[in-house]
C-alpha positions as CSV (number, residue, x, y, z in Angstrom):
1,M,-1.7,8.8,-23.1
2,N,0.6,9.9,-20.1
3,L,-1.6,11.4,-16.8
4,N,-1.7,15.1,-18.3
5,G,-2.8,14.0,-21.3
6,N,0.2,15.2,-23.9
7,N,3.2,13.2,-25.2
8,E,5.6,14.6,-22.7
9,K,8.3,12.0,-21.9
10,P,9.3,10.0,-18.3
11,S,11.7,12.3,-15.9
12,T,14.7,11.1,-16.1
13,A,18.0,11.0,-13.3
14,E,19.3,13.2,-15.1
15,D,16.1,15.4,-14.6
16,E,15.5,14.8,-11.2
17,Y,19.0,15.8,-10.4
18,K,18.6,19.5,-11.9
19,K,15.3,19.3,-10.1
20,D,16.3,19.3,-6.8
21,P,20.0,20.6,-6.0
22,K,19.8,18.8,-2.7
23,I,19.9,15.4,-4.8
24,K,23.8,13.9,-4.1
25,K,25.9,12.3,-6.8
26,E,27.4,10.8,-4.3
27,D,25.3,9.6,-1.9
28,I,23.0,8.0,-5.2
29,E,26.2,6.7,-5.8
30,E,26.6,4.8,-2.2
31,L,23.4,3.8,-2.0
32,R,24.1,2.0,-5.5
33,K,27.1,0.9,-4.0
34,W,25.3,-0.6,-0.9
35,A,22.2,-2.1,-2.7
36,R,24.8,-4.4,-4.9
37,M,26.2,-6.1,-1.8
38,Q,22.7,-7.2,-0.5
39,P,21.3,-11.1,-1.1
40,D,17.8,-9.7,-0.7
41,L,17.8,-6.7,-3.0
42,P,17.7,-7.0,-7.1
43,F,21.1,-5.9,-8.3
44,N,19.9,-3.3,-11.5
45,I,18.4,-1.0,-9.3
46,S,17.6,2.1,-11.7
47,E,19.5,5.3,-10.5
48,K,15.9,7.1,-10.5
49,E,14.4,4.5,-8.2
50,L,17.3,5.1,-5.9
51,I,16.8,8.6,-6.1
52,C,13.3,8.1,-5.3
53,F,14.0,6.8,-2.6
54,Y,16.8,9.1,-1.4
55,H,14.1,11.6,-1.8
56,S,11.4,10.2,-0.4
57,C,13.4,9.4,3.3
58,Y,14.5,13.6,2.7
59,Y,18.0,13.5,2.4
60,N,18.5,10.2,5.1
61,I,20.5,7.6,3.4
62,E,20.4,5.5,6.6
63,N,16.3,5.5,6.1
64,A,16.5,5.3,2.4
65,K,18.7,2.0,2.9
66,S,16.1,0.9,5.1
67,C,13.1,2.0,3.0
68,M,14.7,-0.2,0.3
69,K,14.6,-3.0,2.2
70,N,11.1,-2.7,3.5
71,Y,10.3,-2.6,-0.3
72,Y,11.9,-5.1,-1.5
73,S,10.6,-7.3,1.3
74,I,6.6,-6.7,1.7
75,R,6.5,-6.6,-2.6
76,S,7.9,-10.1,-3.1
77,N,5.7,-11.6,-0.2
78,S,2.2,-9.4,-1.1
79,P,1.3,-11.1,-4.5
80,E,-1.6,-9.7,-4.3
81,F,-0.8,-6.3,-4.4
82,F,2.4,-6.6,-7.3
83,S,2.1,-9.6,-9.2
84,K,0.8,-9.3,-13.0
85,R,0.0,-5.6,-13.3
86,D,-1.4,-5.9,-16.3
87,I,-4.6,-3.5,-17.1
88,D,-6.2,-5.4,-19.2
89,S,-6.4,-8.8,-17.2
90,P,-9.5,-9.8,-16.2
91,E,-9.2,-8.8,-12.3
92,L,-8.2,-5.3,-13.1
93,K,-10.2,-4.8,-15.5
94,H,-13.1,-6.2,-13.0
95,I,-12.1,-3.7,-10.6
96,N,-11.9,-0.5,-13.1
97,T,-15.6,-1.3,-13.7
98,V,-16.2,-1.7,-9.8
99,V,-13.4,2.1,-8.3
100,Y,-12.5,5.2,-9.8
101,F,-9.2,5.9,-10.2
102,G,-7.3,9.0,-11.4
103,C,-3.8,10.5,-10.9
104,L,-5.2,14.6,-11.2
105,P,-3.3,16.3,-14.3
106,V,-3.4,19.6,-11.4
107,R,-1.5,19.4,-8.2
108,D,-2.7,20.6,-5.2
109,P,-1.5,24.5,-4.5
110,K,1.6,23.1,-2.5
111,G,2.8,21.3,-4.9
112,N,1.2,17.6,-4.4
113,Q,0.4,15.3,-6.9
114,I,-3.4,13.9,-6.4
115,I,-4.4,10.2,-6.4
116,F,-8.1,10.1,-6.7
117,H,-10.3,7.0,-5.0
118,K,-14.0,7.0,-5.1
119,L,-16.3,3.8,-5.7
120,K,-18.3,3.4,-9.2
121,K,-21.0,0.7,-8.6
122,F,-21.7,0.9,-5.1
123,D,-22.7,-3.3,-4.8
124,S,-20.7,-4.4,-2.5
125,G,-20.3,-8.0,-3.9
126,S,-18.3,-6.7,-7.3
127,Y,-15.7,-5.4,-4.8
128,I,-12.5,-6.9,-4.6
129,F,-10.5,-5.6,-2.1
130,D,-6.8,-6.6,-3.1
131,N,-7.8,-5.7,-6.8
132,S,-8.2,-2.2,-5.5
133,V,-5.3,-2.1,-3.4
134,K,-3.3,-3.3,-6.2
135,S,-4.7,-0.7,-8.7
136,L,-4.0,2.1,-6.3
137,F,-0.1,1.5,-6.1
138,M,-0.2,1.0,-9.8
139,A,-1.3,4.9,-9.7
140,F,1.5,5.9,-7.5
141,E,4.0,3.9,-9.7
142,G,2.6,5.8,-12.9
143,C,3.1,8.6,-11.2
144,T,6.1,8.3,-9.9
145,H,7.5,7.1,-13.1
146,Q,5.9,9.7,-15.2
147,Y,6.7,12.2,-12.9
148,G,9.6,10.8,-10.6
149,T,9.9,13.0,-7.3
150,V,7.3,15.5,-6.4
151,P,6.9,17.7,-3.0
152,G,4.7,15.2,-1.7
153,Y,1.7,13.1,-2.2
154,A,-2.2,13.8,-1.4
155,L,-4.7,11.1,-1.3
156,L,-8.5,11.6,-1.9
157,F,-11.1,9.4,-1.3
158,D,-15.0,9.9,-1.4
159,M,-16.7,7.4,0.7
160,K,-20.0,7.7,-1.4
161,G,-22.1,4.0,-1.4
162,V,-19.1,2.6,0.9
163,G,-21.3,0.7,3.5
164,L,-21.2,-2.4,5.8
165,F,-20.7,-5.2,3.4
166,H,-17.2,-3.3,1.1
167,L,-16.2,-3.5,5.1
168,M,-17.1,-7.0,5.2
169,R,-15.4,-7.7,2.5
170,L,-11.9,-6.7,3.6
171,S,-9.0,-8.8,5.0
172,I,-7.0,-7.9,8.0
173,S,-3.7,-9.5,6.4
174,S,-4.4,-7.3,3.1
175,L,-4.9,-4.4,5.4
176,R,-2.1,-4.7,7.2
177,K,0.2,-5.4,4.8
178,M,-1.2,-1.9,2.6
179,L,-0.3,-0.3,5.7
180,V,2.7,-0.9,6.3
181,Y,3.6,-0.9,2.9
182,Q,2.0,3.0,2.6
183,Q,4.5,3.2,6.1
184,E,7.6,1.7,5.4
185,G,8.0,0.8,1.8
186,M,6.7,3.7,-0.2
187,P,9.5,5.7,-2.1
188,I,7.1,8.9,-2.2
189,R,6.2,11.9,0.2
190,L,3.1,11.1,1.7
191,K,1.6,14.3,3.0
192,T,-2.1,14.4,3.5
193,I,-5.3,12.2,2.9
194,H,-8.7,14.2,2.9
195,V,-11.6,11.2,2.9
196,M,-14.5,12.9,1.9
197,N,-18.7,12.1,2.3
198,T,-17.9,10.8,5.5
199,N,-20.2,8.9,7.7
200,S,-20.5,6.7,10.5
201,L,-18.8,3.7,9.2
202,M,-15.8,5.0,9.8
203,S,-15.1,5.3,13.1
204,K,-15.4,1.2,12.3
205,I,-12.9,1.5,9.5
206,M,-10.5,3.3,11.9
207,F,-10.9,0.6,14.9
208,M,-10.0,-1.8,12.0
209,M,-7.1,0.4,10.5
210,K,-5.3,2.2,14.0
211,P,-3.4,-1.1,15.5
212,F,-1.5,-1.1,12.2
213,M,-0.7,3.1,12.1
214,N,1.3,5.8,13.5
215,K,1.5,8.5,15.0
216,E,2.3,10.2,11.9
217,L,-0.3,8.2,9.7
218,I,-3.3,8.7,12.0
219,E,-2.5,12.9,11.9
220,M,-2.6,12.9,7.7
221,I,-6.2,11.8,7.3
222,H,-9.1,14.2,7.6
223,F,-12.6,14.0,7.8
224,H,-15.0,16.2,5.3
225,T,-19.3,16.0,4.9
226,E,-19.1,19.1,2.7
227,M,-17.5,20.3,0.2
228,E,-16.4,23.4,1.2
229,P,-13.5,22.6,3.1
230,I,-12.3,20.5,0.3
231,Y,-12.3,23.4,-1.9
232,E,-10.3,25.6,0.8
233,I,-7.3,23.1,1.0
234,F,-7.4,21.7,-3.0
235,T,-9.0,24.5,-4.5
236,K,-11.4,23.4,-8.0
237,D,-8.9,23.4,-10.2
238,C,-7.7,20.5,-8.8
239,L,-10.5,18.9,-8.4
240,P,-13.5,16.6,-10.8
241,S,-15.6,18.5,-12.5
242,D,-18.5,16.0,-10.3
243,Y,-17.2,17.6,-8.0
244,G,-17.6,21.0,-8.7
245,G,-14.0,21.2,-10.1
246,N,-12.4,22.3,-13.7
247,L,-11.3,19.0,-14.6
248,D,-12.3,16.8,-16.6
249,S,-15.2,13.9,-15.0
250,C,-14.4,11.1,-13.2
251,D,-15.6,9.0,-15.8
252,A,-13.0,10.9,-18.6
253,L,-10.1,10.8,-16.0
254,H,-10.1,7.5,-14.5
255,E,-10.3,6.3,-18.5
256,Q,-6.9,9.0,-18.3
257,Y,-6.2,6.5,-15.6
258,I,-6.6,3.3,-17.1
259,E,-5.0,4.7,-21.0
260,H,-1.4,5.6,-18.7
261,M,-1.4,2.3,-17.2
262,R,-2.0,0.5,-20.4
263,S,0.8,2.6,-21.5
264,L,3.1,1.0,-18.8
265,K,2.6,-2.9,-19.8
266,T,6.7,-3.1,-20.3
267,F,7.4,-1.4,-17.5
268,F,5.9,-3.3,-15.2
269,E,6.2,-6.1,-16.8
270,K,10.1,-5.9,-16.8
271,E,9.8,-3.9,-12.7
272,E,8.4,-7.9,-11.8
273,A,11.0,-8.9,-13.7
274,N,13.5,-7.1,-11.6
275,L,12.0,-8.2,-8.2
276,A,12.7,-11.7,-8.5
277,V,16.2,-11.4,-9.4
278,K,19.0,-10.8,-6.2
279,N,21.9,-10.1,-5.7
280,S,22.8,-13.6,-4.8
281,D,21.9,-17.1,-5.1
282,N,22.8,-18.1,-1.6
283,P,19.2,-17.9,0.3
284,L,18.4,-15.9,3.4
285,S,19.1,-17.6,6.7
286,E,15.9,-18.4,8.9
287,K,16.3,-15.2,11.3
288,E,17.1,-12.5,8.0
289,A,13.9,-14.0,6.4
290,L,11.8,-13.1,8.9
291,A,13.9,-10.2,9.4
292,N,13.2,-8.8,6.0
293,S,9.3,-10.1,5.6
294,I,6.4,-8.3,6.1
295,D,5.6,-9.9,9.3
296,G,9.5,-8.7,10.8
297,L,8.1,-4.8,10.3
298,T,7.1,-3.2,13.5
299,I,4.7,0.0,13.5
300,H,5.9,2.9,15.7
């Protein structure tokens, strides 16, 4: 089952060129040639992947190169997020009984793809942050695999049920990796983040996150205690029926997400295998390895 519930095939590189005339084949070829000269990047980065990097950086080749370096470096150094991404593995089976995820089938009025997330079970003892982040990043990749480039992404989080004991289960190291990857490595245009049902705990969460966030990300985040502003931003056509919207229920949308992730099992296996195949067998120098690792990245 695809995200939109039909049998539409995933987008191709040719689809992307037709969709966006600003994507130039000569620039993508330049990126390909450069990538194949980098000892710390996989050799067979697909044309569609190159397009996503280029598009996410607003057609700037140098920024796309930096994004690619960060993308592969962070993923190589974060197996807790980017390995064993089988939706039927015990870890992911468990977390998907605890949290809802959804790549909502209707985009917002600005054309942004909406990623939805909330707790399904409020028991903090069942919540495992790393596995939740893994599932979130799989949702992003499922969308880019299916749709290719989109104008942007909007994150819609529901804080209902989140308590102090959930906060105590967060790992600062994992939180930092997640935020650095979102800002420096994800080949998407993240446009906005809306947090519903906020409470006093949100200030504590932001206190933990802010040291790892740049100004642009902080300005994307909007907090809501009522639904009316959400209806104005996303419209009811974009929202699950649990929130008075016209889409399916959170349960149904979550099941669609799981089915789509299940259909991508081979895709995730190949992606992980490709990550391990570098352009050179020569190890990076200690200085280069540090520069390309998560600890070598900086937040401005």
